[in-house]
N, CA, C and O of each residue as an XYZ file, in Angstrom:
624
protein
N      -5.115    -35.242     95.269
C      -4.635    -34.839     93.957
C      -5.404    -35.564     92.861
O      -5.860    -36.694     93.037
N      -5.533    -34.893     91.739
C      -6.250    -35.461     90.603
C      -5.384    -36.473     89.866
O      -4.156    -36.383     89.854
N      -6.045    -37.418     89.264
C      -5.383    -38.419     88.431
C      -4.676    -37.711     87.273
O      -5.192    -36.742     86.716
N      -3.493    -38.205     86.921
C      -2.738    -37.601     85.820
C      -2.319    -38.652     84.801
O      -2.219    -39.838     85.113
N      -2.078    -38.193     83.578
C      -1.582    -39.023     82.489
C      -0.481    -38.240     81.788
O      -0.665    -37.070     81.452
N       0.663    -38.881     81.567
C       1.799    -38.219     80.925
C       2.513    -39.192     80.003
O       2.270    -40.398     80.039
N       3.404    -38.647     79.170
C       4.233    -39.448     78.288
C       5.636    -38.866     78.279
O       5.809    -37.648     78.338
N       6.629    -39.726     78.206
C       7.998    -39.262     78.046
C       8.285    -38.831     76.615
O       9.325    -38.231     76.344
N       7.363    -39.135     75.691
C       7.562    -38.828     74.275
C       7.133    -37.414     73.900
O       7.694    -36.819     72.980
N       6.141    -36.873     74.607
C       5.646    -35.530     74.291
C       4.955    -34.943     75.519
O       4.465    -35.670     76.383
N       4.927    -33.629     75.573
C       4.261    -32.920     76.660
C       2.803    -32.666     76.296
O       2.427    -32.718     75.125
N       1.987    -32.392     77.309
C       0.591    -32.042     77.072
C       0.531    -30.843     76.122
O       1.179    -29.824     76.360
N      -0.235    -30.968     75.067
C      -0.405    -29.971     74.003
C       0.829    -29.867     73.098
O       0.890    -28.988     72.238
N       1.810    -30.755     73.286
C       3.021    -30.733     72.473
C       2.925    -31.654     71.271
O       1.974    -32.424     71.131
N       3.916    -31.563     70.414
C       3.953    -32.359     69.187
C       4.330    -33.812     69.484
O       5.260    -34.085     70.243
N       3.598    -34.722     68.879
C       3.892    -36.149     68.968
C       5.023    -36.449     67.984
O       4.915    -36.101     66.808
N       6.097    -37.081     68.436
C       7.194    -37.405     67.521
C       6.749    -38.338     66.386
O       5.889    -39.200     66.572
N       7.348    -38.146     65.223
C       6.994    -38.908     64.028
C       7.052    -40.420     64.255
O       6.297    -41.173     63.639
N       7.937    -40.856     65.129
C       8.097    -42.297     65.416
C       6.755    -42.967     65.749
O       6.539    -44.134     65.425
N       5.863    -42.217     66.398
C       4.600    -42.772     66.874
C       3.446    -42.569     65.895
O       2.284    -42.740     66.265
N       3.757    -42.207     64.653
C       2.751    -41.918     63.639
C       2.895    -42.867     62.451
O       3.814    -43.684     62.395
N       1.970    -42.740     61.511
C       2.030    -43.565     60.297
C       3.228    -43.207     59.430
O       3.605    -43.971     58.542
N       3.826    -42.052     59.684
C       5.014    -41.640     58.935
C       6.298    -42.209     59.531
O       7.372    -42.087     58.941
N       6.179    -42.834     60.708
C       7.328    -43.414     61.387
C       7.111    -44.897     61.622
O       6.747    -45.638     60.709
N       7.340    -45.322     62.866
C       7.194    -46.733     63.223
C       5.751    -47.132     63.516
O       5.438    -48.319     63.607
N       4.875    -46.141     63.662
C       3.457    -46.379     63.952
C       3.279    -47.241     65.206
O       2.493    -48.188     65.222
N       4.027    -46.890     66.250
C       3.914    -47.583     67.535
C       3.331    -46.628     68.564
O       3.434    -45.409     68.423
N       2.725    -47.183     69.587
C       2.140    -46.365     70.647
C       3.227    -45.704     71.484
O       4.284    -46.296     71.700
N       2.982    -44.480     71.960
C       3.944    -43.829     72.844
C       3.863    -44.425     74.249
O       2.869    -45.052     74.614
N       4.926    -44.219     75.031
C       4.851    -44.634     76.431
C       3.847    -43.741     77.150
O       3.707    -42.562     76.826
N       3.159    -44.305     78.114
C       2.190    -43.555     78.921
C       2.405    -43.916     80.382
O       2.700    -45.065     80.711
N       2.255    -42.930     81.251
C       2.389    -43.158     82.692
C       1.269    -42.416     83.400
O       0.931    -41.290     83.036
N       0.701    -43.048     84.404
C      -0.372    -42.415     85.173
C      -0.025    -42.412     86.648
O       0.827    -43.164     87.121
N      -0.717    -41.539     87.352
C      -0.523    -41.457     88.795
C      -1.784    -40.920     89.448
O      -2.686    -40.409     88.784
N      -1.820    -41.049     90.768
C      -2.931    -40.548     91.589
C      -4.281    -41.145     91.200
O      -5.278    -40.431     91.098
N      -4.304    -42.459     90.983
C      -5.575    -43.118     90.678
C      -6.479    -43.027     91.911
O      -5.996    -43.103     93.040
N      -7.771    -42.867     91.702
C      -8.669    -42.768     92.850
C      -8.805    -44.099     93.598
O      -8.640    -45.172     93.017
N      -9.101    -44.010     94.868
C      -9.345    -45.205     95.676
C     -10.475    -46.004     95.042
O     -11.445    -45.432     94.544
N     -10.348    -47.314     95.062
C     -11.387    -48.174     94.512
C     -11.236    -48.474     93.035
O     -12.098    -49.127     92.447
N     -10.153    -48.009     92.423
C      -9.938    -48.288     90.999
C      -9.646    -49.776     90.817
O      -8.708    -50.312     91.407
N     -10.462    -50.436     89.992
C     -10.303    -51.871     89.729
C      -9.700    -52.141     88.353
O      -9.093    -53.188     88.130
N      -9.869    -51.196     87.434
C      -9.281    -51.319     86.099
C      -9.216    -49.941     85.461
O      -9.840    -48.986     85.926
N      -8.441    -49.864     84.380
C      -8.300    -48.627     83.620
C      -8.694    -48.894     82.175
O      -8.552    -50.006     81.666
N      -9.190    -47.848     81.528
C      -9.486    -47.915     80.096
C      -8.826    -46.711     79.442
O      -8.686    -45.655     80.059
N      -8.425    -46.879     78.190
C      -7.772    -45.816     77.445
C      -8.399    -45.717     76.065
O      -8.569    -46.719     75.370
N      -8.737    -44.502     75.683
C      -9.244    -44.242     74.337
C      -8.407    -43.107     73.767
O      -8.232    -42.071     74.409
N      -7.889    -43.306     72.552
C      -7.146    -42.256     71.863
C      -7.935    -41.898     70.614
O      -8.214    -42.751     69.771
N      -8.292    -40.612     70.509
C      -9.049    -40.195     69.331
C      -8.665    -38.789     68.886
O      -8.004    -38.039     69.604
N      -9.102    -38.465     67.687
C      -8.777    -37.211     67.002
C     -10.083    -36.537     66.600
O     -10.772    -37.019     65.701
N     -10.444    -35.402     67.269
C     -11.697    -34.728     66.931
C     -11.594    -33.804     65.721
O     -12.565    -33.132     65.373
N     -10.430    -33.764     65.077
C     -10.184    -32.820     63.987
C     -10.243    -33.452     62.595
O      -9.815    -32.835     61.620
N     -10.764    -34.664     62.492
C     -10.767    -35.365     61.208
C     -11.921    -34.898     60.313
O     -13.003    -34.594     60.815
N     -11.705    -34.841     59.021
C     -10.431    -35.040     58.337
C      -9.577    -33.765     58.276
O      -8.373    -33.838     58.033
N     -10.204    -32.592     58.497
C      -9.500    -31.315     58.377
C      -9.839    -30.459     59.590
O     -11.017    -30.200     59.838
N      -8.839    -30.010     60.357
C      -9.121    -29.197     61.542
C      -9.930    -27.931     61.233
O     -10.636    -27.423     62.104
N      -9.831    -27.424     60.009
C     -10.592    -26.234     59.625
C     -12.069    -26.548     59.420
O     -12.910    -25.651     59.480
N     -12.385    -27.808     59.181
C     -13.777    -28.228     58.967
C     -13.931    -29.671     59.430
O     -14.144    -30.561     58.607
N     -13.824    -29.922     60.751
C     -13.915    -31.312     61.237
C     -15.289    -31.914     60.968
O     -16.316    -31.247     61.088
N     -15.279    -33.188     60.604
C     -16.518    -33.899     60.292
C     -16.769    -35.074     61.214
O     -17.896    -35.559     61.317
N     -15.706    -35.540     61.898
C     -15.862    -36.731     62.727
C     -14.755    -36.801     63.763
O     -13.753    -36.091     63.679
N     -14.952    -37.661     64.731
C     -13.910    -37.992     65.693
C     -13.347    -39.344     65.248
O     -14.066    -40.343     65.212
N     -12.061    -39.365     64.912
C     -11.421    -40.569     64.409
C     -10.740    -41.293     65.567
O      -9.926    -40.700     66.274
N     -11.065    -42.561     65.764
C     -10.556    -43.348     66.886
C      -9.257    -44.062     66.487
O      -9.196    -44.747     65.466
N      -8.222    -43.884     67.318
C      -6.911    -44.475     67.053
C      -6.579    -45.671     67.931
O      -5.777    -46.519     67.539
N      -7.189    -45.756     69.128
C      -6.864    -46.870     70.027
C      -7.963    -47.016     71.064
O      -8.444    -46.027     71.617
N      -8.352    -48.244     71.323
C      -9.318    -48.601     72.357
C      -8.673    -49.713     73.179
O      -8.352    -50.775     72.647
N      -8.487    -49.473     74.460
C      -7.812    -50.425     75.338
C      -8.537    -50.427     76.676
O      -8.868    -49.360     77.194
N      -8.789    -51.597     77.244
C      -9.511    -51.655     78.506
C      -9.017    -52.803     79.381
O      -8.245    -53.657     78.944
N      -9.483    -52.799     80.627
C      -9.069    -53.770     81.651
C      -7.565    -53.753     81.901
O      -6.941    -54.789     82.132
N      -7.004    -52.556     81.849
C      -5.595    -52.377     82.204
C      -5.513    -52.466     83.731
O      -6.257    -51.769     84.421
N      -4.633    -53.301     84.271
C      -4.516    -53.411     85.726
C      -4.041    -52.089     86.345
O      -3.046    -51.521     85.893
N      -4.734    -51.603     87.360
C      -4.362    -50.317     87.961
C      -3.052    -50.363     88.745
O      -2.509    -49.317     89.100
N      -2.540    -51.569     89.020
C      -1.272    -51.689     89.737
C      -0.093    -51.231     88.872
O       0.967    -50.887     89.395
N      -0.280    -51.229     87.561
C       0.791    -50.811     86.657
C       0.969    -49.295     86.722
O      -0.009    -48.565     86.882
N       2.211    -48.815     86.600
C       2.439    -47.370     86.589
C       2.238    -46.744     85.212
O       2.232    -45.521     85.071
N       2.071    -47.608     84.181
C       1.896    -47.104     82.834
C       2.115    -48.197     81.808
O       2.137    -49.383     82.140
N       2.276    -47.790     80.561
C       2.512    -48.709     79.448
C       3.769    -48.275     78.705
O       3.977    -47.080     78.499
N       4.605    -49.218     78.303
C       5.805    -48.859     77.549
C       5.466    -48.506     76.106
O       4.407    -48.879     75.601
N       6.357    -47.794     75.456
C       6.190    -47.486     74.030
C       6.159    -48.782     73.241
O       6.854    -49.742     73.575
N       5.348    -48.803     72.191
C       5.316    -49.942     71.287
C       4.616    -51.171     71.813
O       4.822    -52.265     71.289
N       3.789    -51.022     72.839
C       3.080    -52.190     73.369
C       2.129    -52.726     72.288
O       1.484    -51.957     71.575
N       2.058    -54.048     72.183
C       1.172    -54.662     71.199
C       0.365    -55.767     71.870
O       0.513    -56.011     73.068
N      -0.476    -56.424     71.109
C      -1.380    -57.437     71.663
C      -0.633    -58.518     72.437
O      -1.118    -58.986     73.467
N       0.543    -58.918     71.953
C       1.298    -59.983     72.604
C       1.921    -59.538     73.930
O       2.199    -60.371     74.793
N       2.140    -58.240     74.096
C       2.798    -57.758     75.314
C       1.865    -57.000     76.260
O       2.318    -56.379     77.221
N       0.573    -57.054     75.985
C      -0.386    -56.408     76.885
C      -0.354    -57.076     78.253
O      -0.086    -58.273     78.358
N      -0.627    -56.302     79.304
C      -0.703    -56.907     80.633
C      -1.820    -57.957     80.680
O      -2.805    -57.856     79.950
N      -1.660    -58.943     81.527
C      -2.670    -59.986     81.688
C      -4.021    -59.351     81.997
O      -4.136    -58.517     82.896
N      -5.037    -59.754     81.246
C      -6.392    -59.250     81.448
C      -6.763    -58.081     80.559
O      -7.942    -57.871     80.275
N      -5.777    -57.315     80.116
C      -6.057    -56.165     79.263
C      -6.459    -56.631     77.868
O      -6.008    -57.673     77.392
N      -7.310    -55.844     77.226
C      -7.789    -56.187     75.886
C      -7.946    -54.921     75.057
O      -8.136    -53.827     75.588
N      -7.862    -55.097     73.742
C      -7.993    -53.972     72.832
C      -9.288    -54.066     72.035
O      -9.860    -55.140     71.849
N      -9.723    -52.904     71.575
C     -10.892    -52.834     70.716
C     -10.475    -52.421     69.314
O      -9.291    -52.317     68.993
N     -11.488    -52.190     68.495
C     -11.254    -51.850     67.094
C     -11.173    -50.333     66.934
O     -11.923    -49.587     67.562
N     -10.248    -49.895     66.083
C     -10.104    -48.464     65.827
C     -10.751    -48.117     64.477
O     -11.308    -48.983     63.802
N     -10.666    -46.849     64.103
C     -11.292    -46.439     62.848
C     -10.458    -46.761     61.608
O     -10.858    -46.442     60.488
N      -9.295    -47.393     61.809
C      -8.557    -47.966     60.685
C      -9.119    -49.352     60.373
O      -8.658    -50.026     59.452
N     -10.121    -49.770     61.149
C     -10.787    -51.066     61.016
C      -9.875    -52.223     61.407
O      -9.934    -53.306     60.824
N      -9.022    -51.971     62.413
C      -8.174    -53.030     62.935
C      -8.079    -52.888     64.455
O      -8.345    -51.824     65.013
N      -7.705    -53.955     65.089
C      -7.554    -53.979     66.532
C      -6.157    -53.471     66.878
O      -5.181    -53.813     66.210
N      -6.069    -52.660     67.918
C      -4.782    -52.161     68.376
C      -4.599    -50.689     68.092
O      -5.548    -49.968     67.785
N      -3.354    -50.261     68.202
C      -2.983    -48.862     68.023
C      -2.797    -48.531     66.557
O      -2.203    -49.304     65.807
N      -3.302    -47.390     66.156
C      -3.061    -46.825     64.833
C      -2.657    -45.380     65.049
O      -3.459    -44.578     65.528
N      -1.432    -45.040     64.705
C      -0.906    -43.715     64.996
C      -1.495    -42.601     64.160
O      -2.196    -42.840     63.177
N      -1.196    -41.367     64.572
C      -1.648    -40.202     63.808
C      -1.220    -40.298     62.345
O      -0.106    -40.712     62.024
N      -2.149    -39.899     61.470
C      -1.908    -39.959     60.030
C      -2.826    -38.927     59.350
O      -3.603    -39.269     58.459
N      -2.722    -37.664     59.783
C      -3.684    -36.665     59.306
C      -3.515    -36.319     57.827
O      -2.389    -36.149     57.359
N      -4.618    -36.212     57.088
C      -4.523    -35.877     55.675
C      -4.134    -34.414     55.435
O      -3.517    -34.086     54.422
N      -4.502    -33.540     56.379
C      -4.185    -32.119     56.229
C      -4.234    -31.434     57.590
O      -5.018    -31.815     58.459
N      -3.405    -30.438     57.762
C      -3.444    -29.614     58.972
C      -2.867    -30.280     60.217
O      -2.482    -31.449     60.200
N      -2.820    -29.497     61.299
C      -2.351    -29.989     62.605
C      -3.554    -30.512     63.377
O      -4.493    -29.770     63.665
N      -3.515    -31.804     63.710
C      -4.593    -32.455     64.443
C      -4.216    -32.625     65.904
O      -3.040    -32.673     66.263
N      -5.254    -32.715     66.741
C      -5.073    -32.984     68.174
C      -5.456    -34.434     68.442
O      -6.445    -34.942     67.915
N      -4.645    -35.089     69.279
C      -4.875    -36.491     69.621
C      -5.068    -36.581     71.126
O      -4.141    -36.358     71.903
N      -6.299    -36.916     71.522
C      -6.680    -36.982     72.929
C      -6.472    -38.392     73.449
O      -7.099    -39.337     72.969
N      -5.593    -38.534     74.430
C      -5.340    -39.803     75.119
C      -6.150    -39.726     76.404
O      -5.741    -39.056     77.352
N      -7.285    -40.397     76.448
C      -8.220    -40.300     77.576
C      -8.123    -41.554     78.438
O      -8.355    -42.670     77.974
N      -7.774    -41.338     79.704
C      -7.629    -42.441     80.646
C      -8.788    -42.410     81.632
O      -9.108    -41.367     82.202
N      -9.410    -43.566     81.824
C     -10.558    -43.702     82.720
C     -10.231    -44.682     83.843
O      -9.762    -45.791     83.588
N     -10.476    -44.273     85.078
C     -10.368    -45.169     86.235
C     -11.769    -45.727     86.486
O     -12.732    -44.974     86.634
N     -11.868    -47.050     86.531
C     -13.172    -47.706     86.661
C     -13.274    -48.449     87.980
O     -12.274    -48.900     88.539
N     -14.508    -48.569     88.468
C     -14.742    -49.253     89.748
C     -14.946    -50.759     89.586
O     -15.320    -51.447     90.536
N     -14.699    -51.263     88.388
C     -14.823    -52.706     88.144
C     -13.967    -53.118     86.961
O     -13.554    -52.293     86.147
N     -13.716    -54.410     86.889
C     -13.102    -54.994     85.706
C     -14.249    -55.273     84.748
O     -15.265    -55.846     85.143
N     -14.097    -54.878     83.506
C     -15.175    -55.052     82.528
C     -15.198    -56.485     81.994
O     -14.173    -57.167     81.997
N     -16.364    -56.936     81.538
C     -16.426    -58.266     80.921
C     -15.685    -58.246     79.584
O     -15.365    -57.178     79.062
N     -15.416    -59.421     79.037
C     -14.791    -59.517     77.717
C     -15.768    -58.944     76.694
O     -16.872    -59.458     76.519
N     -15.352    -57.886     76.028
C     -16.226    -57.211     75.065
C     -15.941    -57.604     73.621
O     -16.596    -57.108     72.705
N     -14.974    -58.487     73.408
C     -14.662    -59.018     72.090
C     -14.447    -57.910     71.050
O     -15.258    -57.711     70.146
N     -13.322    -57.196     71.213
C     -12.912    -56.156     70.275
C     -13.968    -55.063     70.104
O     -14.486    -54.866     69.005
N     -14.287    -54.354     71.189
C     -15.334    -53.338     71.114
C     -14.909    -52.087     70.352
O     -13.721    -51.792     70.223
N     -15.887    -51.373     69.861
C     -15.662    -50.040     69.307
C     -15.576    -49.073     70.490
O     -15.870    -49.446     71.626
N     -15.181    -47.858     70.223
C     -15.152    -46.830     71.263
C     -16.535    -46.674     71.891
O     -16.660    -46.592     73.112
N     -17.565    -46.634     71.063
C     -18.930    -46.446     71.550
C     -19.366    -47.598     72.449
O     -19.997    -47.375     73.482
N     -19.036    -48.824     72.063
C     -19.397    -49.994     72.881
C     -18.679    -49.951     74.223
O     -19.270    -50.270     75.255
N     -17.410    -49.560     74.214
C     -16.669    -49.470     75.468
C     -17.256    -48.384     76.358
O     -17.468    -48.610     77.549
N     -17.520    -47.212     75.799
C     -18.097    -46.119     76.598
C     -19.434    -46.524     77.207
O     -19.710    -46.197     78.361
N     -20.263    -47.228     76.449
C     -21.564    -47.670     76.960
C     -21.381    -48.635     78.135
O     -22.099    -48.545     79.131
N     -20.432    -49.547     78.020
C     -20.182    -50.520     79.087
C     -19.609    -49.845     80.330
O     -19.841    -50.305     81.448
N     -18.862    -48.754     80.141
C     -18.253    -48.044     81.272
C     -19.236    -47.146     82.014
O     -18.959    -46.725     83.137
N     -20.388    -46.843     81.400
C     -21.363    -45.936     82.018
C     -21.666    -46.354     83.452
O     -21.946    -47.521     83.727
N     -21.607    -45.387     84.356
C     -21.900    -45.643     85.755
C     -20.752    -46.249     86.537
O     -20.883    -46.505     87.734
N     -19.616    -46.485     85.869
C     -18.474    -47.127     86.528
C     -17.198    -46.282     86.489
O     -16.143    -46.736     86.932
N     -17.286    -45.059     85.961
C     -16.114    -44.183     85.865
C     -15.940    -43.429     87.176
O     -16.800    -42.645     87.578
N     -14.815    -43.679     87.834
C     -14.499    -42.985     89.078
C     -13.879    -41.619     88.796
O     -14.173    -40.634     89.474
N     -13.026    -41.582     87.794
C     -12.333    -40.346     87.419
C     -11.745    -40.535     86.035
O     -11.514    -41.661     85.596
N     -11.504    -39.425     85.350
C     -10.853    -39.499     84.055
C      -9.911    -38.318     83.886
O     -10.071    -37.275     84.521
N      -8.930    -38.504     83.021
C      -7.966    -37.442     82.714
C      -7.554    -37.607     81.266
O      -7.873    -38.615     80.636
N      -6.846    -36.619     80.735
C      -6.416    -36.737     79.356
C      -5.070    -36.059     79.121
O      -4.658    -35.148     79.839
N      -4.419    -36.546     78.090
C      -3.162    -36.008     77.604
C      -3.378    -35.753     76.132
O      -3.796    -36.646     75.396
N      -3.094    -34.528     75.697
C      -3.324    -34.169     74.297
C      -1.988    -33.898     73.609
O      -1.158    -33.126     74.090
N      -1.811    -34.560     72.467
C      -0.648    -34.314     71.630
C      -1.109    -33.873     70.267
O      -2.261    -34.100     69.896
N      -0.233    -33.249     69.520
C      -0.587    -32.778     68.183
C       0.365    -33.380     67.144
O       1.475    -33.806     67.464
N      -0.101    -33.402     65.896
C       0.755    -33.877     64.818
C       0.287    -33.263     63.501
O      -0.910    -33.164     63.230
N       1.261    -32.857     62.695
C       1.014    -32.365     61.348
C       2.073    -32.934     60.437
O       3.257    -32.936     60.773
N       1.653    -33.415     59.288
C       2.591    -34.024     58.323
C       3.297    -32.956     57.519
O       4.120    -33.273     56.661
């Protein structure tokens, strides 16, 4: 079976509740994964929005969360996880809000899609000291065993 990623907060292609956006508590949703491939040593998660700033005329992919070295023994992450409650070894990178950690959906116009991309890696990554999405992807090259995604939407 293929690796899966799900949330109790929203279904794939469903609306993300306001609680997890800049209009609410701006906390990360719960995430759960299953069917990790054999040999998985760590997980990485990238959450981004390819519809920025306007889905009718997207100009960029806006990064909301960069997280890596998640222990594969975990079944998922609880809602509202922050730097102090991250699993041992896990680390966060910088998002396009120019801060480390999760930054929830906050679209200026239209209904945006938010891709929660989970990567199973064949190694634990070195300390990347708050990497950008691009830096993390470059470091993961050649080490991705499998990937999956969960897409949620949000409109203000």
